[in-house]
N, C-alpha and C positions, 0 to 999 in steps of 0.2 A: 575801812575794811575792803570794800569793793575796789578801791584804788590800788590796794596791795595786789589783788588778783589781776587787775588790769596791767600793772607793772610787770608781774610775773609772766602773763600771757604775751606782753610785748617782747620780753626777752626770748620767749620760746619762738615767737614768730620772726625773730631776727637772727637766723642762723648765720654762722660765720661763713663768708664766701670762700670757695675753694681757692687755696693758694697754689703756687707752682709746686708740684709734687717733689718730694725728696728724690734726688737722682741716685744716691747710693742706698744700699740696704740699711734700714734704720737699726739703731742699736738700743739695747735696754737702757743705757745711760741717757741717750737722747730722749727717750720716752719718759724716764723718771724726771729729767730736767723740766719737761713740759708740765708734768703733774705737780712739781714743786712750785711752779709759778702761780698756781691758782688755789683759792680757798674752796672752790667748787670743782669736784671731779668732773662734773658734766661739762663745764667750760673748758677744762683741760682736754677732755676727750674730743670736744668739738674743734679745738685748735689742732690737735693731733690728726684728727680726721681730715681737716683742711690741708695740713702740711703733707699728708700722705696721699691726698687725692682719692680717699676712699668713697666719697659721695659728694655730689654737688646739688644742693647745698649741703654743707657739713652740719647736719642737725642730729643730735643724739636724742633717742627716744627710750623710754623705759617700758619693758614688757614685764608685767607683774607675774611672778611665779606664785608667791603666797603673800597674804597681807592680813594682819590683824589690827583692828583699830580699837582703842580704848579698853585694853586688857588691864585690869587692875590687879588680879590675884596671881596671874601666871608668871610674872617677871621675877627672875631670880634676884636675891638680895644684892649680889654683886652688880647687876645691871642697875638696880635702884640706886646704889651708891654712885656708880658712874654718872648717872643722870641727875643726881642730887634731888631725889624725890622720896616721899614717904610711902609706907605700905599700902595706903588707900589710893594713891595717885595712879592715874592711867599711864600705861606705856603702850605704844604702838610699834609694830614691826612691819617692814616692807622688804621683801626679798624680790629682787628684779634682775633682769638682764638689760644692760645698756648697750644699745646698738647704734651704729652710724651706717646708713645704707644697709646692706645685707650682713655686715660684719658685727658679731657680738664681741664687744671690746671689754666688757666687764660683767661679772656676776657679783652682786652686792647685797649685803644685809644691812638694814638701817633701822636701828631702834631709836625711837624719838618720843618726846613728850608732847602729845597732841594739845594739851592745854596751853602750850607756848606758841601755838599757831593760830591764825585767824580761822574763822569758820570757812571762808572761801578757800583758804589754803588746804584745809582738811578735805573739802569736797574735790578740789583739783587732784589731790593725791589719790583719792578713792576712785575717781571717775575718769581719769585721763591717762595718757601715756607720757605725761610730763615727768621728767626726772625731779627728784626731791630738791636738789640744789637750785634749780630754776624756779620752782614753786616758792621756796622760802627765801629767795634772794633779797626781797624787800626788808627782811629782818636784819640784814647787815651782819650775818654770822662770820666768824673767823674759824679757820681750820687749825686744829692742834694735832699734828702727827704724833702717834703713839709708837708705832713700829712699822718697819718695812722688812719683808722677808723675800728673798729671791725664791721663786717657785711657789708651789701651792702650800697653804697652811690648811689646818683642819677644815673640812667641808668644802674646800675650793675644788673646782674642776681640775682634772689631771693636766689640762693644757694651760694651766696658770703659769705666767712668767714672773709675776710679782704680786705679793699680797700686802695690802696696807690696812692698818688699823688706825682710826683717827676719831677725834671728837670734833663736833661742830659746836661752837660756843657763841652765845649771844653777846652783844656789846656790854651788857651789864654783868657778864661773867658767868651767867647760868648756862649749864650744858643744854644744848638743844637736841643733839643726836650723837649716838655712838655708831660707828661704821666699820664694817669689814668689807674690803673691796678686793676682789680677785680679778686681776687684769690678765686677759687671755693672750694666747700666741697670735691671735688675729692682728694685734697691734704691731707685730714685727713681720708678718707674712708678706710675701711679694704681692704687689698690687696687680690684680688681673686687668689687663687692658681690654 
């Protein structure tokens, strides 16, 4: 269990070094291409941050807006169905802003099954600025995209350029998390020299 946390912390401590910045104004299609390359939105945003030269090192952090851990009774039946859990099983929710340097690149909601995480992973999510994808990377999850909408979907900030809904699935096929990710205009903004 502790080795899972050590592996996750090693990933967090190894940010992607800054690559040469893109010379032309980035496009939404280029951004979406980077997102599609990764099961983890955090890794995709770190790659994008490095490509754009937004920060050196290109490290994404999560600022928690709201968080509920081990909520058994408040989860809607549709969420329980998505996560393949019963009425008494716990559901947790983490609402965060993902940033690289000063730029907020994403506002995200993440509903997950805490019983499918190690104790160390739950503590890291509760007590640190570590993004979910980095903390749970040792579980070997895969991303299943559900939908992508140009612009903001419900509850996304007005400056959203793209909204993604996805499931993170464990190697045994059980759902780990349901995500709503609102990617902000900061991803395409000119880089301040």
